C-alpha positions in Angstrom: -14.6 16.1 -4.1 -14.2 13.9 -1.1 -11.7 11.8 -3.0 -9.6 14.9 -3.7 -9.5 15.7 0.0 -8.5 12.2 0.8 -5.6 12.3 -1.7 -4.5 15.7 -0.5 -4.1 14.4 3.0 -1.6 11.8 1.6 0.9 14.7 1.3 3.0 13.9 4.4 3.1 17.6 5.3 -0.6 17.5 6.1 -0.3 14.9 8.8 2.8 16.4 10.4 2.1 20.1 10.1 -1.3 21.3 8.9 -3.3 18.7 10.8 -2.3 20.6 14.0 -3.8 23.9 12.8 -6.9 25.2 14.7 -5.9 23.1 17.7 -4.1 23.9 20.9 -0.9 22.6 19.3 -0.7 25.3 16.6 0.7 27.9 19.0 3.3 25.5 20.5 7.0 25.5 19.5 7.8 22.7 17.2 11.5 23.6 16.9 13.9 25.5 19.3 17.5 26.1 18.4 19.6 25.0 21.4 22.2 27.8 21.1 22.7 31.3 22.6 20.1 33.6 21.0 18.6 30.5 19.3 15.3 31.0 17.4 12.1 29.1 17.7 9.1 28.4 15.5 5.5 27.3 16.2 3.5 24.8 14.3 1.3 27.5 12.8 4.4 29.6 11.8 5.9 26.5 10.2 2.7 26.0 8.2 2.9 29.5 6.9 6.6 29.5 6.1 6.3 26.1 4.3 3.4 27.4 2.2 5.7 30.3 1.2 8.3 27.8 0.0 5.8 26.7 -2.7 5.8 30.3 -4.0 9.5 30.6 -3.8 10.1 27.4 -5.9 7.5 28.5 -8.4 9.2 31.9 -8.8 12.5 30.4 -9.5 11.1 27.8 -12.0 11.7 24.7 -9.8 9.1 22.3 -11.0 7.3 19.3 -9.6 9.5 16.2 -9.2 12.7 18.2 -9.8 15.4 17.7 -7.1 16.8 20.4 -4.8 20.0 19.8 -2.8 20.0 20.7 0.9 23.3 21.4 2.6 21.7 22.7 5.7 22.6 22.6 9.3 20.2 21.6 12.0 18.5 25.0 12.2 15.0 26.4 11.7 15.4 26.6 8.0 15.9 22.9 7.5 12.3 21.9 8.3 10.9 24.9 6.5 12.7 24.0 3.3 12.2 20.2 3.6 8.4 20.3 4.3 7.9 23.2 1.9 9.4 21.1 -0.9 7.0 18.3 -0.1 4.1 20.7 -0.2 5.3 21.8 -3.7 5.9 18.3 -5.0 9.6 19.1 -5.4 12.0 16.5 -4.1 14.4 17.7 -1.3 17.7 15.8 -1.1 19.3 16.6 2.3 22.9 15.4 2.4 25.7 15.1 4.9 27.2 18.5 5.7 30.6 16.9 6.3 31.1 15.6 2.8 34.0 16.7 0.7 33.5 19.0 -2.3 34.3 16.1 -4.7 31.6 13.9 -3.2 29.1 16.8 -3.3 29.8 17.3 -7.0 29.2 13.5 -7.5 25.9 13.6 -5.7 24.8 16.7 -7.6 25.6 15.1 -10.9 23.8 11.9 -9.8 20.6 13.5 -8.6 20.6 16.3 -11.2 19.5 19.0 -8.8 19.8 22.5 -10.3 18.9 24.3 -7.0 20.9 24.3 -3.7 19.9 25.5 -0.3 23.0 25.9 1.8 23.8 27.3 5.3 26.3 30.2 5.1 28.7 28.3 7.5 29.0 25.6 4.8 29.6 27.9 1.8 33.2 26.7 1.4 31.8 23.3 0.4 30.7 24.7 -3.0 32.8 27.9 -3.6 35.7 27.3 -5.9 33.8 24.5 -7.7 33.2 25.5 -11.3 31.0 22.5 -11.7 28.7 23.7 -8.9 28.8 27.4 -9.2 28.5 27.8 -13.0 26.0 25.0 -13.6 23.6 25.3 -10.7 20.7 27.7 -11.6 19.7 28.7 -8.0 21.9 28.8 -4.9 20.1 30.1 -1.8 22.3 31.1 1.1 20.8 30.7 4.6 22.5 33.4 6.7 23.6 37.0 6.3 25.1 36.7 2.9 24.0 39.4 0.6 22.2 38.8 -2.7 24.5 38.8 -5.7 24.5 37.4 -9.2 25.7 34.0 -8.0 24.0 33.6 -4.6 20.5 34.5 -3.4 19.8 35.3 0.2 17.1 32.9 1.5 15.7 35.2 4.1 15.2 38.1 1.7 13.7 35.9 -1.0 11.2 34.2 1.3 10.0 37.5 2.6 8.8 38.4 -0.9 6.7 35.2 -1.1 3.1 34.6 -0.3 1.4 31.4 0.9 0.3 28.9 -1.7 -1.8 25.7 -1.3 0.0 22.4 -1.1 -0.3 20.2 -4.1 -2.3 17.0 -4.2 -0.2 13.8 -4.2 -0.5 10.1 -3.7 1.0 8.4 -0.6 3.1 6.3 -3.0 4.5 9.4 -4.8 8.2 10.1 -4.4 8.6 12.6 -1.6 12.4 12.9 -0.8 15.7 11.3 -1.4 18.4 10.4 1.1 21.9 9.4 0.2 23.1 6.3 2.1 25.8 7.0 4.7 28.5 5.3 2.7 29.8 2.8 5.3 30.9 0.8 2.2 32.3 3.9 0.4 29.6 4.4 -2.2 26.7 6.8 -1.4 23.5 5.7 -3.2 20.4 7.8 -3.8 17.5 6.2 -1.8 14.0 7.2 -2.9 11.2 7.4 -0.3 7.5 8.0 -0.7 5.2 10.3 1.3 3.6 7.3 3.1 6.9 6.1 4.5 7.1 9.0 6.9 3.8 8.3 8.5 4.6 4.6 8.6 7.7 4.9 10.7 5.8 7.2 13.0 2.9 4.7 13.4 5.3 1.8 14.1 8.5 2.7 16.0 7.5 6.1 17.4 4.0 5.1 18.6 4.4 1.4 19.4 8.0 1.4 20.9 8.8 4.9 22.1 5.2 5.8 23.0 6.2 9.4 22.2 3.9 12.0 23.8 2.9 15.6 23.1 4.6 16.7 26.3 8.0 15.3 25.2 11.0 17.4 24.4 13.3 15.6 21.9 17.0 16.0 21.2 18.7 14.0 18.5 22.5 14.0 18.3 22.1 12.4 14.9 21.6 15.2 12.3 18.5 15.8 10.2 20.2 14.8 6.9 20.4 11.2 8.3 17.4 8.9 8.1 17.7 8.2 11.8 17.8 12.0 12.7 15.0 12.8 10.3 12.6 10.6 12.2 14.0 11.4 15.6 13.9 15.2 15.3 11.1 15.8 12.8 8.4 13.2 12.1 8.3 11.6 15.5 7.8 14.7 17.6 5.7 16.4 14.9 3.4 13.5 14.8 2.2 14.1 18.3 2.8 17.9 18.6 5.9 17.6 20.7 9.0 19.9 20.6 12.5 19.3 19.2 15.7 20.9 20.3 17.9 21.6 17.2 21.7 21.9 17.6 23.4 23.2 14.4 27.0 22.8 15.7 29.2 19.7 15.9 28.1 17.3 18.7 30.7 16.4 21.3 30.3 14.9 24.7 30.6 18.4 26.2 28.2 20.2 23.8 25.7 17.4 24.0 25.8 17.7 27.8 25.3 21.5 27.5 22.2 20.9 25.3 20.9 18.4 27.9 21.2 20.9 30.7 19.7 23.8 28.7 16.8 22.0 27.1 16.1 19.2 29.6 14.9 16.8 26.9 12.8 13.8 27.9 14.0 11.7 24.9 17.6 11.5 23.8 18.6 9.9 20.5 22.3 9.3 19.9 24.9 6.8 18.6 27.1 4.4 20.5 30.2 6.6 20.1 28.5 9.5 21.9 27.1 7.3 24.7 30.6 5.8 25.2 32.3 9.2 25.4 29.6 10.7 27.7 29.8 7.7 29.9 33.5 8.1 30.3 33.0 11.7 31.4 30.0 10.9 33.7 32.1 8.4 35.5 34.4 11.3 36.6 31.7 14.0 37.0 28.2 12.5 37.5 25.3 14.7 36.2 21.6 14.3 36.8 19.6 14.8 33.6 16.2 16.2 34.7 13.1 15.0 32.8 15.0 12.4 30.8 12.8 9.3 30.5 14.2 7.3 27.6 17.4 7.1 25.5 17.7 5.5 22.0 20.8 4.3 20.2 21.1 3.3 16.5 23.6 3.7 13.7 25.7 0.9 15.0 25.2 -1.9 17.5 25.4 -0.8 21.1 28.1 -2.7 23.1 26.8 -4.4 26.2 29.3 -2.5 28.4 28.2 0.9 27.3 24.5 0.1 27.8 25.0 -1.2 31.3 27.4 1.6 32.4 25.0 4.3 31.1 22.1 2.7 33.0 24.2 2.4 36.2 25.3 6.1 36.1 22.1 7.8 34.8 19.4 5.4 35.9 18.0 5.5 32.3 18.0 2.6 29.9 19.2 2.9 26.3 16.9 1.3 23.7 19.4 -0.2 21.1 17.7 -0.4 17.7 18.6 -1.2 14.1 17.4 0.8 11.1 18.7 1.8 7.7 18.4 4.5 5.1 16.6 2.0 2.9 13.9 1.3 5.7 13.9 5.0 6.8 14.1 4.2 10.5 14.3 1.5 13.2 12.6 -1.9 12.5 14.4 -4.0 15.1 14.7 -2.8 18.7 14.8 -3.4 22.4 11.6 -2.2 24.0 11.0 -0.3 27.3 10.7 -2.9 30.1 12.1 -5.5 27.8 15.8 -4.7 27.4 18.6 -7.2 26.9 21.9 -5.4 26.5 24.1 -7.1 24.0 21.1 -7.8 21.7 19.3 -5.6 19.2 16.0 -6.7 20.6 13.1 -8.0 18.5 11.0 -6.9 15.5 9.2 -3.6 15.8 5.4 -4.1 15.4 4.6 -3.7 11.7 7.8 -5.3 10.5 8.7 -9.0 9.7 12.3 -10.3 9.9 14.1 -13.4 8.7 17.7 -14.7 8.6 18.9 -16.5 5.5 22.1 -18.2 4.4 24.1 -17.7 1.2 21.5 -19.7 -0.7 18.6 -17.7 0.6 17.4 -20.5 2.9 16.2 -19.7 6.4 18.7 -20.5 9.1 17.9 -22.2 12.4 17.8 -20.5 15.8 21.4 -20.1 17.0 22.9 -19.9 13.5 24.1 -16.8 11.8 22.4 -15.5 8.7 21.9 -12.3 6.8 19.0 -10.2 8.1 16.1 -9.4 5.7 13.2 -7.1 6.7 9.7 -6.6 5.4 7.8 -3.4 6.1 5.8 -0.5 4.5 8.6 2.1 5.0 10.9 0.4 2.5 12.4 2.6 -0.1 11.3 2.4 -3.7 14.8 1.8 -5.1 18.2 3.3 -5.6 18.3 6.0 -8.1 19.9 4.9 -11.4 21.3 1.7 -9.8 19.1 -1.1 -11.3 21.3 -4.1 -10.4 22.0 -2.9 -6.9 18.2 -2.2 -6.4 17.3 -5.7 -7.5 19.9 -7.2 -5.2 18.7 -5.2 -2.2 14.9 -4.9 -2.7 13.6 -8.4 -3.3 9.8 -7.9 -3.6 8.5 -7.1 -0.2 11.8 -8.0 1.5 14.8 -5.7 1.9 18.3 -7.1 2.4 20.1 -5.2 5.2 23.6 -6.5 4.6 23.9 -7.3 8.4 24.6 -10.7 9.9 22.6 -11.7 12.9 22.0 -14.7 15.2 18.4 -15.3 16.4 17.8 -16.5 19.9 14.9 -18.7 21.2 13.2 -15.6 22.7 12.9 -13.9 19.2 15.7 -11.5 20.0 18.6 -10.9 17.7 22.4 -10.6 18.3 24.4 -8.5 15.9 27.3 -10.3 14.3 28.6 -7.7 11.8 28.2 -6.5 8.3 28.1 -9.3 5.7 31.3 -7.9 4.2 33.0 -7.7 7.6 32.6 -11.3 8.6 35.6 -13.7 8.2 36.7 -17.1 9.2 39.5 -18.1 11.6 40.4 -21.8 11.7 37.2 -22.5 9.7 34.9 -20.7 12.2 33.1 -17.5 11.5 34.3 -14.5 13.4 32.0 -11.6 14.3 34.1 -8.4 14.5 31.5 -6.9 16.8 31.9 -9.8 19.3 35.7 -9.1 19.5 35.0 -5.3 19.7 32.6 -5.8 22.6 35.2 -7.9 24.4 37.8 -5.2 24.0 35.4 -2.4 25.1 34.5 -4.3 28.2 38.1 -3.7 29.5 38.7 -0.5 31.5 41.6 0.4 29.2 39.4 0.8 26.1 37.1 3.6 25.0 36.3 2.3 21.5 37.5 -0.5 19.2 37.1 -1.7 15.7 38.2 -5.1 14.3 38.9 -6.2 10.7 40.4 -9.2 9.0 44.2 -9.1 8.2 46.2 -11.8 6.5 49.1 -13.3 8.5 52.4 -14.5 6.9 50.7 -17.6 5.7 47.9 -15.7 4.0 45.3 -16.7 6.6 42.8 -14.2 8.0 43.2 -13.2 11.6 41.6 -10.5 13.7 43.3 -7.1 13.7 42.1 -4.4 16.2 42.2 -0.6 16.2 41.8 0.7 19.7 41.1 4.1 21.2 42.3 4.1 24.8 40.6 5.8 27.7 42.4 9.0 28.9 45.7 8.9 30.9 46.5 5.2 30.2 50.2 4.6 30.6 50.5 0.8 30.9 53.4 -0.5 28.9 52.0 -4.0 28.5 48.5 -2.9 27.5 48.6 -4.9 24.2 49.2 -8.2 26.0 46.6 -7.3 28.7 44.0 -6.8 26.0 44.9 -9.9 24.1 44.5 -12.1 27.2 41.3 -10.3 28.1 39.7 -11.2 24.7 40.9 -14.8 24.9 39.2 -15.2 28.3 36.1 -13.3 27.3 35.2 -14.8 23.9 37.6 -17.6 23.0 41.3 -18.2 22.4 41.1 -18.2 18.6 39.3 -14.9 18.4 41.8 -12.6 20.0 43.3 -9.9 17.8 46.8 -10.8 16.6 47.6 -7.2 16.0 46.4 -4.2 18.1 46.9 -0.7 16.7 46.4 2.2 19.2 44.8 5.1 17.5 43.3 8.5 18.4 40.2 8.1 16.2 38.3 5.7 14.0 37.1 6.5 10.5 33.3 6.9 10.6 30.4 8.1 8.7 28.6 11.2 10.0 26.0 8.8 11.5 28.6 7.1 13.7 29.2 3.9 11.7 32.8 2.7 11.7 34.0 2.5 8.1 35.8 -0.8 8.4 36.6 -0.9 4.7 39.0 2.0 5.3 40.7 0.1 8.2 41.1 -2.9 5.9 
C-alpha cells in the first residue's frame, strides 16, 4: 500500500495542486485573469475542477495515453484542462494559438488527437476545415458558444461532472507534449514525462529565482510555450504563489497595464518586449511597485537592452537559455551575478559542454555547439526517430546553439548552428552584429543573416527596425560605420534593409530562415 501511495505522488498534479490541500495555501488564489471582470481560482477550487476533468474525459471516451489538443488562451480553463488531463493519464498537447489552420491540421494529424479544447475567440482556426470538423470526435468550446451537434460547451459539460480520483502513474510516464516553436520551420512533437515538471521547479525556480509563496508572477510568454508553462504554472504553483494570466495579445502598452494592475514581483518576458518597453520608458518613466526580478529567455538578450532596462527601472534582467526539449532554463545569469552580454553559467542540476563538428570538446575562448545534460530532457520527438537520435545523445541533448565559453564559466551566445557563416575565412556570429546594431540609438531591433555577394561569397545582411521618428537620410552609412567600429571592419552588414517587423515565432525567436 505504501508503494502505491509513493507512485501516486509521482503524478505531477499531486505536487503542484493536491499537496497544498488542507494547508493555508488551499484558499489562496492560484490564478487571476488580469483583464476587466477577470476571474480567479483558488488552489482548492483548481483541485476540484481538475478532478472533474477526469470524469469529463471518461464520459466522452477519451482514454489513457490518448492525446487531446489544446488551443486555449491564457485563461482559467487552461490550467484546469492541462492538469485535469494529467490526473486522468490523458496527454494534453497545448499548441500555439497563432498558428495557421494548415499547421494546426498538420499537428492534429501528427499527434492523432481526436479531442480539441478551444477558446471561443479562436474558433475560426478550425471552422471551415473539413479535416478537423468532420474527423475530430469531441470539440469543446470554452466560452458562450451553445451546445450543438458539432461543438460542445465546456462550461455546461463540466457542470454535469463529478470529482474522480487521479490515476496512479510513474514519474517517467509520458505526461504532456509540446510542439517546438518552429524557428527552423518544422514543428516537432516533444514528449515530456511527469517528473520533468518537478525537476525544472527544483533547479531553476528554486535555486536561481528563489521563488517565494508571496510572489505574484506575470509571464508575457504564453502557457503553450515551454518557457511560459514553467513561468506561469509550475514555478508559482510549486510554492503556492499567484499567477496573473493575460489572455490577449501582449504589447508594450498592454504589458504595462498588467504591471500596474497586478503589481507582479516577478516578470518573465522576451527580449523583444523588453526592447519595446524600454523605448517607451525612456520617454515616460514608470515605477513598477513590488517588482523584484525580471527574466528573459526565448532569444539571447542584447547587452544594450539589459543595461538600459536596469538603468531605467533599477531592476536587473536575468538572461537565460532554455528549450522545448529541456522544458525550461538550464543556462542563466544569477541574481547578484549578472554579466550583460552573456547567458551566464549552468543552472544547478545541469551540466554543459561545447563541442566542435567532430564532437570533440573545444577550448575556452573557442566557439562550439552547446550540449546540455539534465533530468528535464524530453524523451524524444514523436515519430521522428532520426531527428531524435541526432538531438538526444544518451544523457546529452544537442541545443543547436553555438556558444563561446569564458574563463569564469560563463557563456557568450554566438548564434544558431544553422545561422553561423564565415567571412574572409572567419566565423561570424549574427548575434554579435545584431548587438552592435542595437547599441546605436537609431535601432530598436535587428536581425542578421548571410547573403551572397556578386562573387558568391557570404556577407552579413541586416534587417533593421528603427526607433520611432527617425528621419536621417544617411542612416545606412551611419550604422555600417558604427558596426565597423564596434565589432570589426569585416563584420559590418553590406546590405541594410529597413523593415517594420521581423518574422518571429510566438515565443519571440527571430525566424532567420525566412529572412534568408
